[in-house]
C-alpha positions in Angstrom: 7.2 -5.1 7.7 6.9 -5.3 3.9 4.1 -3.3 2.3 1.0 -5.5 2.5 -1.5 -5.6 -0.3 -5.2 -5.2 0.7 -7.9 -6.5 -1.6 -11.5 -5.2 -1.1 -14.8 -6.9 -2.0 -17.5 -4.3 -2.6 -17.8 -0.8 -4.0 -20.5 0.7 -1.7 -20.3 3.3 1.1 -17.9 1.4 3.3 -15.6 0.3 0.4 -15.3 3.8 -1.0 -14.5 5.3 2.4 -12.0 2.5 3.2 -10.0 3.1 -0.1 -9.6 6.8 0.9 -8.8 5.9 4.6 -6.0 3.6 3.5 -4.5 6.0 1.0 -1.9 7.4 3.3 -1.1 4.4 5.4 2.6 3.3 5.2 2.2 -0.4 6.0 -0.5 -1.3 3.4 -1.7 -0.5 -0.1 -5.0 -1.3 -1.7 -4.3 -3.6 -4.6 -7.6 -4.5 -6.2 -11.3 -3.8 -5.5 -13.9 -6.4 -6.7 -17.1 -5.1 -8.1 -20.0 -6.8 -10.0 -20.8 -3.6 -11.8 -19.2 -2.6 -15.1 -16.1 -0.7 -14.1 -16.9 2.0 -16.6 -20.1 2.7 -14.7 -18.4 3.2 -11.3 -18.0 6.9 -11.9 -18.3 7.8 -8.2 -15.6 5.4 -7.0 -12.2 6.8 -6.0 -9.2 5.1 -7.5 -11.2 3.6 -10.4 -8.0 2.0 -11.7 -8.1 -0.5 -8.8 -11.5 -2.0 -9.9 -11.8 -5.5 -11.2 -14.6 -7.9 -12.0 -12.4 -10.9 -11.6 -12.1 -12.6 -8.2 -9.0 -14.5 -9.3 -7.3 -11.2 -10.1 -8.3 -9.9 -6.6 -6.9 -13.0 -4.9 -3.7 -13.0 -7.0 -2.8 -9.4 -5.9 -3.8 -9.6 -2.2 -2.2 -10.5 1.2 -5.5 -9.9 3.0 -9.1 -9.4 1.9 -11.6 -6.9 3.4 -15.2 -8.0 2.6 -17.7 -5.2 2.9 -20.2 -5.8 0.1 -23.2 -5.9 2.5 -24.5 -8.8 0.4 -24.8 -12.2 2.1 -25.2 -14.4 -1.1 -22.3 -12.7 -3.0 -20.1 -12.3 0.1 -20.4 -15.9 0.9 -19.3 -17.0 -2.6 -16.3 -14.5 -2.5 -15.2 -15.4 1.0 -15.3 -19.1 0.1 -13.0 -18.5 -2.8 -10.6 -16.3 -0.8 -10.4 -18.7 2.1 -9.7 -21.5 -0.3 -6.7 -19.4 -1.4 -5.5 -19.2 2.3 -6.1 -15.4 2.5 -7.2 -13.9 5.9 -10.6 -12.2 5.8 -11.5 -9.0 7.6 -15.2 -8.1 7.3 -17.6 -5.3 7.9 -20.6 -7.4 7.1 -22.5 -8.5 10.2 -25.3 -9.6 7.9 -23.1 -12.3 6.5 -21.7 -13.4 9.8 -25.1 -14.2 11.3 -26.2 -16.1 8.2 -23.2 -18.0 6.9 -20.1 -16.8 8.8 -20.0 -19.9 11.1 -19.2 -22.0 8.1 -15.9 -20.3 7.7 -14.7 -20.3 11.3 -12.8 -23.6 11.0 -12.0 -23.3 7.3 -9.7 -20.3 7.6 -9.2 -16.9 9.3 -12.2 -14.6 9.4 -13.0 -11.7 11.7 -15.3 -8.8 11.9 -13.6 -5.4 12.1 -13.8 -2.6 14.6 -15.9 0.3 13.4 -19.4 -1.2 13.5 -21.0 -1.8 16.8 -20.2 -5.5 17.1 -16.5 -5.0 16.6 -16.4 -2.1 19.0 -18.2 -4.2 21.6 -15.7 -7.0 21.1 -12.8 -4.6 21.6 -14.5 -3.1 24.7 -14.9 -6.7 26.1 -11.2 -7.3 25.7 -10.5 -4.2 27.7 -13.2 -5.0 30.4 -11.8 -8.5 30.9 -8.3 -7.2 31.3 -9.5 -4.9 34.1 -11.3 -7.8 35.9 -14.9 -6.9 34.9 -17.4 -9.7 34.4 -19.8 -8.7 31.6 -23.6 -9.1 32.0 -24.8 -6.9 29.1 -23.4 -6.2 25.7 -25.4 -3.1 24.7 -26.0 -1.1 21.6 -27.5 2.4 21.6 -30.0 3.3 18.9 -31.4 6.8 18.5 -34.6 6.1 16.4 -36.8 3.1 15.5 -39.7 2.7 13.0 -40.5 -0.9 12.2 -42.4 0.1 9.0 -41.1 3.4 7.5 -42.4 4.8 4.3 -40.6 4.8 1.0 -40.7 8.6 0.7 -39.2 9.0 4.2 -36.4 6.6 3.4 -35.6 8.2 0.1 -35.2 11.5 1.8 -32.7 10.1 4.4 -30.9 8.1 1.8 -30.2 11.2 -0.3 -29.3 13.2 2.8 -26.8 10.7 4.2 -25.3 9.5 0.9 -26.1 5.9 1.9 -28.1 3.4 -0.1 -31.9 3.2 0.3 -31.5 -0.4 1.5 -28.9 0.5 4.1 -30.9 3.5 5.5 -34.1 1.4 5.7 -32.3 -1.5 7.5 -31.1 1.0 10.1 -34.5 2.6 10.6 -36.7 -0.5 10.8 -34.4 -2.2 13.4 -33.1 -5.0 11.2 -29.5 -3.8 11.4 -29.4 -3.6 15.2 -31.0 -7.0 15.6 -28.4 -8.4 13.2 -25.5 -6.7 15.0 -26.6 -7.9 18.5 -27.2 -11.5 17.1 -23.5 -11.5 16.0 -22.5 -10.1 19.4 -24.4 -12.8 21.2 -22.9 -15.6 19.1 -19.4 -14.2 19.1 -19.1 -13.1 22.7 -20.7 -16.2 24.3 -23.9 -14.4 25.3 -27.6 -15.0 24.6 -30.7 -12.9 24.1 -33.6 -12.4 26.5 -36.1 -13.9 24.1 -37.1 -13.8 20.5 -36.8 -10.2 19.4 -34.5 -7.9 21.4 -36.0 -5.8 24.3 -34.8 -2.5 22.9 -35.9 -0.4 25.9 -36.8 3.3 25.3 -35.0 5.1 28.1 -34.3 8.7 29.2 -31.3 7.6 31.2 -28.8 5.1 29.8 -27.8 3.9 33.3 -31.4 2.9 34.2 -31.7 0.9 31.0 -28.3 -0.7 31.6 -29.4 -1.7 35.1 -32.6 -3.2 33.8 -30.8 -5.3 31.3 -28.2 -6.4 33.9 -31.0 -7.5 36.2 -32.5 -9.4 33.3 -29.2 -11.2 32.7 -28.9 -12.2 36.3 -32.5 -13.5 36.2 -31.7 -15.6 33.1 -28.4 -16.8 34.4 -26.3 -15.7 31.4 -24.9 -12.5 29.7 -27.3 -11.0 27.2 -26.9 -9.0 24.0 -29.4 -6.2 23.5 -29.9 -2.5 22.9 -31.6 0.6 24.3 -33.3 3.5 22.5 -32.1 6.9 23.5 -32.8 10.1 21.4 -30.2 12.1 23.4 -26.6 12.2 22.3 -25.1 9.0 23.7 -22.3 6.5 23.5 -22.3 4.0 20.7 -21.9 0.8 22.8 -21.7 -0.2 26.4 -20.9 -3.1 28.6 -22.6 -3.5 32.0 -20.7 -5.8 34.3 -19.9 -6.9 37.8 -16.6 -6.8 39.6 -15.1 -8.4 42.7 -16.5 -7.1 45.9 -13.0 -6.1 47.1 -12.9 -3.5 44.3 -16.2 -1.8 45.3 -14.6 1.0 47.2 -12.0 1.7 44.5 -14.7 1.7 41.8 -16.7 4.2 43.8 -13.6 6.4 44.0 -13.2 6.1 40.2 -16.8 7.5 39.8 -18.1 4.1 38.6 -21.0 4.2 41.0 -21.9 2.1 44.1 -22.3 -1.2 42.3 -23.1 -4.0 42.0 -23.2 -3.1 38.3 -20.7 -1.0 36.5 -21.1 0.4 33.0 -18.2 0.9 30.5 -18.8 2.9 27.4 -17.5 3.0 23.8 -18.2 6.5 22.6 -17.7 6.1 18.8 -18.1 3.7 16.0 -16.5 5.2 12.9 -17.0 2.4 10.5 -14.5 2.4 7.6 -12.1 4.7 9.6 -11.6 1.9 12.2 -11.2 -1.0 9.9 -7.4 -0.3 9.6 -7.0 -1.1 13.3 -8.2 -4.6 12.7 -6.2 -5.0 9.5 -3.1 -4.2 11.6 -4.2 -6.5 14.3 -4.4 -9.4 11.8 -1.2 -8.6 10.0 0.7 -8.5 13.3 -0.7 -11.8 14.5 -3.3 -10.4 16.9 -5.9 -13.0 16.2 -9.7 -12.9 15.7 -11.5 -10.0 17.1 -15.0 -11.3 16.6 -16.8 -13.9 14.5 -20.1 -15.8 14.7 -18.6 -18.9 16.3 -18.7 -22.4 15.0 -22.1 -23.3 16.7 -24.3 -20.1 16.8 -27.3 -20.0 19.0 -29.0 -16.9 17.5 -30.3 -16.1 14.1 -32.2 -13.2 12.6 -35.6 -14.2 11.2 -37.5 -12.4 8.4 -40.8 -10.9 9.7 -43.4 -9.6 7.3 -44.0 -5.8 7.5 -47.2 -6.0 5.5 -49.4 -8.6 3.9 -47.4 -10.7 1.3 -49.2 -12.4 -1.5 -48.4 -15.5 -3.6 -46.3 -14.7 -6.6 -44.8 -11.6 -4.9 -41.1 -11.1 -5.5 -38.8 -10.1 -2.7 -35.6 -8.7 -4.3 -33.7 -8.1 -1.1 -34.9 -8.9 2.4 -32.5 -6.6 4.4 -33.6 -3.0 4.0 -36.8 -3.9 2.1 -40.4 -2.7 2.6 -41.7 -6.3 2.7 -39.8 -7.7 5.7 -37.6 -6.7 8.7 -35.3 -8.8 10.8 -35.9 -10.1 14.3 -33.3 -11.9 16.4 -34.4 -15.4 17.5 -33.1 -18.6 19.1 -32.4 -21.1 16.4 -33.4 -24.1 18.5 -36.8 -22.6 19.2 -37.6 -21.5 15.6 -37.2 -24.5 13.2 -37.5 -23.7 9.5 -37.4 -19.9 10.0 -35.9 -18.0 7.0 -32.9 -15.9 8.0 -33.5 -12.4 6.5 -30.0 -12.5 4.9 -31.0 -15.3 2.6 -34.0 -13.4 1.1 -32.7 -12.4 -2.3 -34.9 -12.8 -5.4 -37.3 -15.1 -3.6 -41.0 -15.6 -4.6 -43.7 -15.8 -2.0 -45.8 -19.0 -2.3 -48.4 -18.5 0.4 -50.3 -15.5 2.0 -48.3 -14.1 4.9 -49.8 -11.7 7.4 -48.1 -8.7 8.8 -45.9 -9.7 11.8 -45.7 -13.3 10.8 -42.3 -14.9 10.4 -41.4 -16.4 7.0 -40.7 -20.1 6.8 -39.0 -22.0 4.0 -42.3 -23.6 3.0 -43.6 -20.0 2.4 -41.2 -19.2 -0.4 -39.4 -20.3 -3.5 -35.7 -19.6 -2.9 -32.9 -20.0 -5.5 -30.1 -22.4 -4.7 -26.9 -20.9 -3.5 -23.8 -21.8 -1.4 -25.3 -19.5 1.3 -28.5 -21.4 1.4 -26.7 -24.8 1.6 -24.4 -23.4 4.3 -27.3 -22.1 6.4 -29.1 -25.5 6.2 -25.9 -27.2 7.6 -25.4 -24.5 10.3 -29.1 -24.7 11.4 -28.9 -28.5 11.7 -25.7 -28.4 13.8 -27.1 -25.5 16.0 -30.3 -27.5 16.8 -28.2 -30.5 17.8 -26.1 -28.4 20.3 -27.2 -27.2 23.7 -28.4 -23.6 23.5 -28.6 -20.6 25.9 
């Protein structure tokens, strides 16, 4: 195979790591990296000579695009341009998928990558189905949760981890896991147990997995959810059923007595795993995971504290004003997806714990906003889990 040129959108934690991870690969080369910052100011970025502010230059020099900006509004604009140029898109941006990703499903090739939990769960599902398992639970494992962390605490962890304040805050307040599992639900043909994930705090992963499997059986469809476990634990899991005639064999294989069996994925290594999906796409392996054409689940913005008229929310995801909560689109008309909250102004008083609706805010026009309005309309017209 000829050397393939990889263009990257974004210059944050994931993009920097990906440039280094691809440096010694023999099938691909990073051609250009798109940034909105002045290239002279990107002093901490490896391979600064690859940086460009011009999306047309990015497209001209690429055979495949990796979008990992973490920005829904910007990412939507860039993916739209790249798909119009007939380039395949690999993402590490679950925030974008659950907000606008469905718009691109029939317009071109777009897939989330392995590395973050949704992509790892999609890969684990492929393996489970090949072995004859019938998934009931697509599970994420989270070690810590604080719906309303302090700025000082998040600044400490941001500095310690080398990640942005926004990223660390979205991990801590639960927004990230709600987004990830919404993507999993939409992309793997599952649902959620109700508005807001259950997120059980458990000592034993197996007991939590069994509880969620019982819930899925009660509901009559597979569910996407997570458990809280402070102990060292796998990254993701699938709890499934199997044919009765395999019960004895599965007992011999130390899978338990049934009727539920839990398969684990023990790592998610973010940018280090993106290359696996790049190769999958380049060799014709097809989509690993996207949000589906008709999503059922969104992630609503919920106020963390009292919001006042005139207040500016610069970014919703990873902010100290709101957090994300998975919800059924059909049951929550006019809710504001947290991924759309960028430079919006509050128009009405909003109490802590209250979801934001479009009548509550002034929101700038964008392709992402118009795309969401179309997605929501179609989603409410389709039957939902």
